[in-house]
N, C-alpha and C positions, 0 to 999 in steps of 0.2 A: 782417351780424352786428352787433348793437347792443352797443357797448361801455359804454354808460351804465348798463346794468342789471348789478348785481353778482351774481355767483354764489356769494358768500361766505355761509355759514350764519350767521345772526345769533346773537349771544350772548343766551341767555334771561335772563341776570341784568342786562343793561343795557337800559333802556327808552329808545327814541328817539321823538322827535316826528316823525312822517312828514311833517307839513306844512312843517316848517322844513328848509332845506337848509344843510349846513355851509358857512361862508363861505370856509374855507381850502382847499377841495377844488377842483382844477382838472381839467377833463375834456379839455383840449387840451394837446398836448405843447408844451413851451417849451424854449428854449435859454438857459441861464444863461451870460452873457458876463461874464468878469472883466476889468476894465480892467488896463492895465499897472501903474498905480499901486497898485491893490488887490493885484495879483499880487506886486509887489515888497514891499509892506507885509506880505503874508502870509508871504513868504520871509524877511523881516527885513533887507532890504538897502536900505532907503530912504536911509540916510546916506551911502552910497558912490556915487561916480560910476562910469561905465562904464570909464574909464581905470584907476581904482584896482582895479576887479574884474579887468580884463585883466592888469594888472601882478601881481596876486595869483595869478591862474591860471598865468601864466608862471613865477613864483617857485615855486609848488607843483609845477609840471611839472618844473622843473629839479631841485628837491629830491628829487622822486620818482625821477628818472633817476639822480641821484647815489646814492641809497639802493639802487636796483636794481643799479647797477654795483658798489657795495661788497659787496652780498650775493652777487653773481656771483663776485667776486674771492675772498671767503671760501669759497664753495662749491668753487671750483676748487682753492684751497689745501688744503681738507680732503680733496678727492678725490685730490690728489697724495700727501698724507700717508697716506691709506688704501691707495693703490696701492703705496707704498713699504713700508708695514707688511705688506701681503699678500705682496709679493715676498720680504721678509725671512723671513716665515713659511714660504713655499714652500722657500726655500733651507735653512732650519733643518730642515724636515721631510725633505728629501732627504738632508741630512747625517746625520740621525738614522737614517734607513732604511739608509744605507750602513754606518754604525757598527753597527747591529743585525745586518745581514747578515754583517759581518766578525766580530762576536762569535759568531754562530751557527756560522760556518765554523770559527773557532778552537775553540769548544767541542766540535764534532764531531771535529776532529782530535785534541784532547786525550783525549776519551773513547775514540776508537779506539786511541790509543797506550796508554792505561791497560789496555784490554781485552787487547791483544797482550802487554803486559808481564805481566799476570796469567796469561795462557795459557802463557807460556814457563816460569814458575816452578812451575807445578803439577805 
């Protein structure tokens, strides 16, 4: 298969001179190698030495660890508060249900007594 021949449909509005070949077209694959200096310049770290970068990484790692520990502590504290609030809610709910049951029993007793009292006097 011949890769030099293009299968692209030419644009009818652009006129090319078929005799001249564009100078910036490369038909062979190339590997662009970036040197370490160019890579560091591209990243913007030319002014720092390796030891400074390592120190900064260690400092950032330690700060990140402290932040995660603080976040974990706050999360555990909030979870404990939530568990305590939920337990208090469950206790209050059970107390309410017991009181409601006691009220229903008392109401039924009183209504039965009133019915008996009304039946006796008639």
